[in-house]
N, CA, C and O atoms as a MOPAC input file, in Angstrom:
PM7 MOZYME 1SCF
protein

 N    195.56500 1   130.93600 1   165.35100 1
 C    195.13000 1   131.52100 1   166.60300 1
 C    193.74600 1   130.96500 1   166.94900 1
 O    192.88200 1   130.85600 1   166.07900 1
 N    193.53900 1   130.61300 1   168.22300 1
 C    192.24200 1   130.07700 1   168.64600 1
 C    191.33900 1   131.21200 1   169.12500 1
 O    191.80600 1   132.27000 1   169.54800 1
 N    190.04100 1   130.95900 1   169.04500 1
 C    189.08600 1   131.97000 1   169.50500 1
 C    189.03000 1   131.98700 1   171.02900 1
 O    189.51800 1   131.07100 1   171.69300 1
 N    188.42800 1   133.04000 1   171.57100 1
 C    188.30000 1   133.16200 1   173.01800 1
 C    187.46400 1   132.01500 1   173.57900 1
 O    187.78700 1   131.47500 1   174.63700 1
 N    186.37700 1   131.63400 1   172.87000 1
 C    185.53300 1   130.52200 1   173.32000 1
 C    186.34300 1   129.23300 1   173.39400 1
 O    186.20800 1   128.46000 1   174.34200 1
 N    187.19300 1   129.00300 1   172.38000 1
 C    188.02500 1   127.79800 1   172.39900 1
 C    189.02800 1   127.84100 1   173.55400 1
 O    189.30900 1   126.82100 1   174.18300 1
 N    189.56300 1   129.03400 1   173.82300 1
 C    190.49900 1   129.17400 1   174.94200 1
 C    189.84100 1   128.82000 1   176.26800 1
 O    190.44900 1   128.17700 1   177.12400 1
 N    188.58900 1   129.24900 1   176.43000 1
 C    187.87400 1   128.95900 1   177.67400 1
 C    187.69300 1   127.46100 1   177.89200 1
 O    187.55300 1   127.01700 1   179.03100 1
 N    187.69500 1   126.68200 1   176.82300 1
 C    187.48300 1   125.24400 1   176.93800 1
 C    188.78400 1   124.44500 1   176.95600 1
 O    188.75200 1   123.21700 1   177.03600 1
 N    189.92600 1   125.12700 1   176.88100 1
 C    191.20500 1   124.41500 1   176.89000 1
 C    191.53000 1   123.92400 1   178.29200 1
 O    190.88200 1   124.31100 1   179.26400 1
 N    192.51400 1   123.09200 1   178.38100 1
 C    192.93000 1   122.52900 1   179.66400 1
 C    193.48600 1   123.60200 1   180.60000 1
 O    193.45900 1   123.42000 1   181.81700 1
 N    193.98600 1   124.71100 1   180.06300 1
 C    194.54700 1   125.76900 1   180.89200 1
 C    193.46800 1   126.33500 1   181.80700 1
 O    193.70600 1   126.57100 1   182.99100 1
 N    192.29100 1   126.54900 1   181.25300 1
 C    191.19400 1   127.13700 1   182.02600 1
 C    190.07200 1   126.11400 1   182.14900 1
 O    188.90600 1   126.46800 1   181.97300 1
 N    190.36600 1   124.94000 1   182.42600 1
 C    189.53100 1   123.75100 1   182.46000 1
 C    188.05700 1   123.88300 1   182.11100 1
 O    187.61600 1   123.24700 1   181.15400 1
 N    187.28800 1   124.65700 1   182.81700 1
 C    185.84900 1   124.66200 1   182.60200 1
 C    185.31400 1   126.07800 1   182.41600 1
 O    185.86500 1   127.03200 1   182.96500 1
 N    184.24300 1   126.20900 1   181.64300 1
 C    183.64000 1   127.53000 1   181.44800 1
 C    183.09300 1   128.10200 1   182.76200 1
 O    182.87300 1   127.37900 1   183.73300 1
 N    182.88600 1   129.38800 1   182.76000 1
 C    182.41000 1   130.08400 1   183.95400 1
 C    181.05800 1   129.55800 1   184.41500 1
 O    180.81100 1   129.45700 1   185.61700 1
 N    180.17100 1   129.21800 1   183.46500 1
 C    178.83500 1   128.75600 1   183.86600 1
 C    178.93100 1   127.45300 1   184.64500 1
 O    178.11800 1   127.20100 1   185.53400 1
 N    179.92300 1   126.61800 1   184.31900 1
 C    180.08400 1   125.35500 1   185.04500 1
 C    180.54100 1   125.64600 1   186.47900 1
 O    180.00300 1   125.08700 1   187.43500 1
 N    181.52300 1   126.51200 1   186.61400 1
 C    182.02700 1   126.85500 1   187.94900 1
 C    180.93400 1   127.50000 1   188.79600 1
 O    180.79700 1   127.19300 1   189.98000 1
 N    180.15300 1   128.39700 1   188.18400 1
 C    179.07000 1   129.07000 1   188.90400 1
 C    177.99700 1   128.08100 1   189.33300 1
 O    177.50400 1   128.13700 1   190.46000 1
 N    177.63900 1   127.17600 1   188.43000 1
 C    176.61800 1   126.17500 1   188.74100 1
 C    177.06400 1   125.27300 1   189.88300 1
 O    176.28600 1   124.98000 1   190.79100 1
 N    178.30800 1   124.83600 1   189.83800 1
 C    178.84400 1   123.98400 1   190.91100 1
 C    178.82400 1   124.73200 1   192.24000 1
 O    178.45100 1   124.16500 1   193.26700 1
 N    179.21900 1   125.98800 1   192.22600 1
 C    179.21900 1   126.78000 1   193.45200 1
 C    177.80600 1   126.91900 1   194.01800 1
 O    177.59300 1   126.73200 1   195.21600 1
 N    176.84400 1   127.24500 1   193.15500 1
 C    175.46400 1   127.41200 1   193.61900 1
 C    174.87100 1   126.10800 1   194.14200 1
 O    174.19900 1   126.09900 1   195.17300 1
 N    175.11700 1   125.00800 1   193.43600 1
 C    174.61100 1   123.71500 1   193.89800 1
 C    175.22600 1   123.33800 1   195.23600 1
 O    174.53600 1   122.83400 1   196.12200 1
 N    176.51900 1   123.58200 1   195.38400 1
 C    177.19700 1   123.26000 1   196.63500 1
 C    176.63400 1   124.08100 1   197.79500 1
 O    176.43100 1   123.56000 1   198.89200 1
 N    176.38500 1   125.36200 1   197.54600 1
 C    175.80900 1   126.20200 1   198.59700 1
 C    174.40100 1   125.74800 1   198.97700 1
 O    174.04300 1   125.74400 1   200.15500 1
 N    173.61100 1   125.36800 1   197.98500 1
 C    172.25300 1   124.89200 1   198.27200 1
 C    172.29200 1   123.58100 1   199.06600 1
 O    171.50800 1   123.38600 1   199.99500 1
 N    173.20400 1   122.69600 1   198.69200 1
 C    173.33700 1   121.41400 1   199.39200 1
 C    173.76700 1   121.64900 1   200.84400 1
 O    173.24000 1   121.01600 1   201.75900 1
 N    174.71500 1   122.55100 1   201.05100 1
 C    175.16600 1   122.86600 1   202.40800 1
 C    174.04100 1   123.48700 1   203.23000 1
 O    173.88200 1   123.16600 1   204.40700 1
 N    173.25900 1   124.37400 1   202.61500 1
 C    172.11900 1   124.99200 1   203.28600 1
 C    171.09500 1   123.92500 1   203.68800 1
 O    170.56200 1   123.96000 1   204.79700 1
 N    170.82400 1   122.98800 1   202.79400 1
 C    169.89200 1   121.90700 1   203.11500 1
 C    170.42200 1   121.03300 1   204.24700 1
 O    169.65200 1   120.56300 1   205.08400 1
 N    171.72600 1   120.81700 1   204.27300 1
 C    172.32500 1   120.03500 1   205.35100 1
 C    172.03400 1   120.68100 1   206.70500 1
 O    171.68000 1   119.99700 1   207.66500 1
 N    172.18600 1   121.98900 1   206.77100 1
 C    171.90300 1   122.70500 1   208.02200 1
 C    170.42500 1   122.63500 1   208.38400 1
 O    170.08000 1   122.47900 1   209.55500 1
 N    169.55200 1   122.74900 1   207.39100 1
 C    168.11500 1   122.64400 1   207.63800 1
 C    167.74000 1   121.26600 1   208.14900 1
 O    166.90800 1   121.13100 1   209.04700 1
 N    168.35800 1   120.24300 1   207.57300 1
 C    168.07700 1   118.86200 1   207.99200 1
 C    168.49500 1   118.66000 1   209.45100 1
 O    167.77000 1   118.04300 1   210.23200 1
 N    169.65900 1   119.18100 1   209.80900 1
 C    170.14500 1   119.04300 1   211.19000 1
 C    169.22600 1   119.72100 1   212.19400 1
 O    169.04700 1   119.23000 1   213.30900 1
 N    168.64500 1   120.84800 1   211.79900 1
 C    167.81300 1   121.61900 1   212.71400 1
 C    166.34500 1   121.20300 1   212.72200 1
 O    165.59600 1   121.61600 1   213.60700 1
 N    165.93100 1   120.40600 1   211.77100 1
 C    164.51400 1   120.02100 1   211.66400 1
 C    164.17400 1   118.90900 1   212.65700 1
 O    164.94000 1   117.95900 1   212.82200 1
 N    163.03400 1   119.03400 1   213.30800 1
 C    162.58300 1   118.02200 1   214.27600 1
 C    161.57400 1   117.04800 1   213.66100 1
 O    161.52200 1   115.87600 1   214.03600 1
 N    160.78700 1   117.53800 1   212.72800 1
 C    159.75000 1   116.71000 1   212.10300 1
 C    160.38200 1   115.74700 1   211.09500 1
 O    161.08800 1   116.16800 1   210.17900 1
 N    160.11800 1   114.45500 1   211.27800 1
 C    160.73000 1   113.41700 1   210.44200 1
 C    160.28800 1   113.53500 1   208.98100 1
 O    161.09900 1   113.34500 1   208.07500 1
 N    159.02600 1   113.84300 1   208.74900 1
 C    158.52200 1   113.95500 1   207.37800 1
 C    159.21800 1   115.10500 1   206.64700 1
 O    159.60900 1   114.96800 1   205.48800 1
 N    159.36700 1   116.22400 1   207.32500 1
 C    160.05700 1   117.36500 1   206.72700 1
 C    161.52400 1   117.03300 1   206.46900 1
 O    162.08900 1   117.44200 1   205.45400 1
 N    162.14400 1   116.28500 1   207.39600 1
 C    163.53400 1   115.86700 1   207.20500 1
 C    163.67500 1   115.01400 1   205.94400 1
 O    164.61000 1   115.19300 1   205.16400 1
 N    162.74100 1   114.09100 1   205.75800 1
 C    162.78600 1   113.22100 1   204.58200 1
 C    162.63200 1   114.03900 1   203.30700 1
 O    163.32300 1   113.78700 1   202.32000 1
 N    161.72300 1   115.02300 1   203.32200 1
 C    161.54000 1   115.87500 1   202.15500 1
 C    162.79500 1   116.69300 1   201.85700 1
 O    163.17400 1   116.85700 1   200.69800 1
 N    163.43300 1   117.20100 1   202.90000 1
 C    164.68200 1   117.94100 1   202.71300 1
 C    165.78900 1   117.03200 1   202.18000 1
 O    166.58000 1   117.43500 1   201.32700 1
 N    165.83300 1   115.81000 1   202.68900 1
 C    166.82700 1   114.84500 1   202.20500 1
 C    166.63400 1   114.49800 1   200.73900 1
 O    167.60600 1   114.36800 1   199.99500 1
 N    165.37100 1   114.34800 1   200.31800 1
 C    165.12500 1   114.03900 1   198.90100 1
 C    165.56200 1   115.19500 1   198.00800 1
 O    166.10900 1   114.98100 1   196.92600 1
 N    165.32000 1   116.40700 1   198.46400 1
 C    165.76300 1   117.57100 1   197.69900 1
 C    167.28300 1   117.61900 1   197.63800 1
 O    167.85900 1   117.90800 1   196.58900 1
 N    167.92900 1   117.33700 1   198.75800 1
 C    169.39000 1   117.33300 1   198.79300 1
 C    169.96600 1   116.24600 1   197.87400 1
 O    170.94900 1   116.48200 1   197.17200 1
 N    169.36200 1   115.07900 1   197.88000 1
 C    169.82300 1   114.00000 1   197.00500 1
 C    169.63900 1   114.35300 1   195.53400 1
 O    170.48000 1   114.01500 1   194.70000 1
 N    168.54900 1   115.02700 1   195.21900 1
 C    168.30600 1   115.45400 1   193.84200 1
 C    169.39600 1   116.42800 1   193.39500 1
 O    169.91900 1   116.30600 1   192.28700 1
 N    169.73900 1   117.38600 1   194.24400 1
 C    170.79500 1   118.33600 1   193.90900 1
 C    172.15400 1   117.64100 1   193.79000 1
 O    172.96500 1   117.99100 1   192.93200 1
 N    172.39200 1   116.65300 1   194.66000 1
 C    173.63600 1   115.86900 1   194.55300 1
 C    173.70800 1   115.13300 1   193.22400 1
 O    174.77800 1   115.04000 1   192.62300 1
 N    172.58200 1   114.61200 1   192.76200 1
 C    172.58400 1   113.90000 1   191.47700 1
 C    172.85500 1   114.86500 1   190.33100 1
 O    173.54300 1   114.50600 1   189.37500 1
 N    172.32000 1   116.09900 1   190.41100 1
 C    172.61500 1   117.10800 1   189.38400 1
 C    174.10600 1   117.43500 1   189.36700 1
 O    174.71600 1   117.55200 1   188.30400 1
 N    174.67900 1   117.57800 1   190.55100 1
 C    176.10000 1   117.89000 1   190.65800 1
 C    176.95500 1   116.75400 1   190.08700 1
 O    177.93700 1   117.00400 1   189.38700 1
 N    176.58500 1   115.52600 1   190.38400 1
 C    177.31900 1   114.37000 1   189.85000 1
 C    177.18800 1   114.29100 1   188.33500 1
 O    178.16600 1   114.02700 1   187.63500 1
 N    175.98900 1   114.52000 1   187.83400 1
 C    175.75900 1   114.47700 1   186.38600 1
 C    176.57100 1   115.55200 1   185.67600 1
 O    177.14400 1   115.30800 1   184.61400 1
 N    176.61700 1   116.73100 1   186.26100 1
 C    177.40800 1   117.81300 1   185.67800 1
 C    178.88300 1   117.45100 1   185.66800 1
 O    179.58600 1   117.72200 1   184.69400 1
 N    179.35200 1   116.84100 1   186.74800 1
 C    180.74400 1   116.41100 1   186.81300 1
 C    181.08400 1   115.39000 1   185.74500 1
 O    182.15700 1   115.45200 1   185.14500 1
 N    180.18800 1   114.46100 1   185.50600 1
 C    180.40100 1   113.45200 1   184.45900 1
 C    180.37800 1   114.10300 1   183.09100 1
 O    181.20600 1   113.78800 1   182.23500 1
 N    179.42700 1   115.01700 1   182.87700 1
 C    179.28000 1   115.66600 1   181.57000 1
 C    180.51300 1   116.48100 1   181.19300 1
 O    180.96000 1   116.42500 1   180.04700 1
 N    181.06700 1   117.23200 1   182.13300 1
 C    182.21700 1   118.07600 1   181.79700 1
 C    183.52900 1   117.31500 1   181.82700 1
 O    184.53400 1   117.81100 1   181.31600 1
 N    183.54800 1   116.14100 1   182.40200 1
 C    184.78400 1   115.37300 1   182.46500 1
 C    184.98700 1   114.47500 1   181.25200 1
 O    186.06600 1   113.90800 1   181.07600 1
 N    183.97400 1   114.34200 1   180.42500 1
 C    184.13700 1   113.51300 1   179.23500 1
 C    185.01100 1   114.23000 1   178.22700 1
 O    185.18400 1   115.44700 1   178.30200 1
 N    185.55200 1   113.49900 1   177.30500 1
 C    186.39700 1   114.07800 1   176.26500 1
 C    185.55900 1   114.80100 1   175.21300 1
 O    186.09400 1   115.60100 1   174.44600 1
 N    184.26900 1   114.53600 1   175.16700 1
 C    183.37500 1   115.16300 1   174.19700 1
 C    182.99000 1   116.55300 1   174.68500 1
 O    182.11600 1   116.68200 1   175.54200 1
 N    183.61700 1   117.58100 1   174.16100 1
 C    183.40900 1   118.95200 1   174.62200 1
 C    182.09900 1   119.55900 1   174.11800 1
 O    181.78400 1   120.69800 1   174.46100 1
 N    181.33800 1   118.83200 1   173.32100 1
 C    180.04400 1   119.38400 1   172.85900 1
 C    179.07200 1   119.53100 1   174.01000 1
 O    178.10700 1   120.28800 1   173.90100 1
 N    179.29500 1   118.83200 1   175.10600 1
 C    178.40600 1   118.92400 1   176.25200 1
 C    178.54100 1   120.24400 1   177.00300 1
 O    177.62900 1   120.64000 1   177.72800 1
 N    179.66500 1   120.92100 1   176.83500 1
 C    179.89500 1   122.17300 1   177.55100 1
 C    180.13700 1   123.35400 1   176.61300 1
 O    180.74100 1   124.34700 1   177.02100 1
 N    179.68100 1   123.26400 1   175.37500 1
 C    179.85100 1   124.36800 1   174.41200 1
 C    179.12100 1   125.60400 1   174.89300 1
 O    178.10100 1   125.51200 1   175.57600 1
 N    179.63800 1   126.73700 1   174.53900 1
 C    179.04900 1   128.01700 1   174.92200 1
 C    178.05500 1   128.51400 1   173.88400 1
 O    177.42200 1   129.54700 1   174.10400 1
 N    177.89700 1   127.84300 1   172.79600 1
 C    176.99000 1   128.31100 1   171.72400 1
 C    175.56700 1   128.23300 1   172.12800 1
 O    174.68300 1   128.58600 1   171.34700 1

């Protein structure tokens, strides 16, 4: 019999809750920044918002790479 932690990491339930929550929060922040960028008139502020959005996109991409590898030590709950 496998432990509950091992079950959470199986293919049936693909990713742990913290991964799903993090992805959701990052996506919401990125979408919020997109709206701020559209509404901003000052070019300097737009550039600063864009850099923040790009940074969050890189975190999201890195997380996607980390959890998609076969090495499950990157997403352990310990």
